[in-house]
C-alpha positions, -999 to 999 in steps of 0.1 A, spaced: 379 536 -85 387 555 -118 397 591 -120 402 609 -153 430 634 -157 451 650 -183 488 642 -181 512 669 -192 537 644 -207 510 627 -227 487 642 -254 459 618 -245 434 615 -217 446 593 -189 426 573 -163 439 567 -128 432 532 -115 434 525 -78 441 489 -69 440 476 -33 469 452 -27 486 437 3 520 451 11 535 418 -1 517 420 -35 527 456 -40 563 448 -32 563 418 -56 549 440 -85 574 468 -77 602 442 -79 590 429 -112 589 465 -126 624 473 -112 638 441 -127 630 456 -161 642 490 -151 607 505 -150 587 523 -125 555 506 -115 534 530 -136 556 523 -167 555 486 -161 517 486 -160 515 508 -191 537 483 -210 517 454 -197 485 470 -208 499 474 -244 507 437 -247 482 416 -267 460 393 -247 463 355 -247 460 339 -281 429 321 -271 411 354 -267 424 369 -300 404 360 -331 401 383 -361 368 385 -379 383 367 -409 391 337 -387 357 337 -369 339 303 -369 305 293 -358 303 283 -321 291 247 -330 324 242 -350 344 252 -320 324 229 -297 327 200 -322 365 205 -323 367 206 -285 345 175 -281 366 153 -305 390 143 -276 362 132 -253 361 94 -250 329 77 -262 323 61 -228 323 95 -212 297 108 -237 276 77 -231 276 83 -194 261 118 -198 224 120 -187 199 117 -216 177 143 -201 205 168 -194 191 197 -213 155 194 -199 167 187 -164 196 211 -163 185 226 -130 186 192 -114 221 183 -126 237 217 -120 219 230 -89 204 198 -74 168 210 -78 141 182 -79 132 167 -112 105 185 -131 
């Protein structure tokens, strides 16, 4: 649930986010915030301002076609594993993924 409000101490619009947690989860998060000398709200704001994992950050100047990325990822796959893949994998994807009968 999101509620929009204007906070007096901030010159920007703020959104209130309600997260349902168990008492143990809430206590663990409060403890992490307190260990850094922050309130839970301050801790979440600081967390939200941190950049995401490097694997999700890619500037437009670094963007590569998907086939180059797939090719790079597949370089470490042993040839015997590639040879064991079904030859009709693309045409029979529903069979191999969902167990549907062959078409």
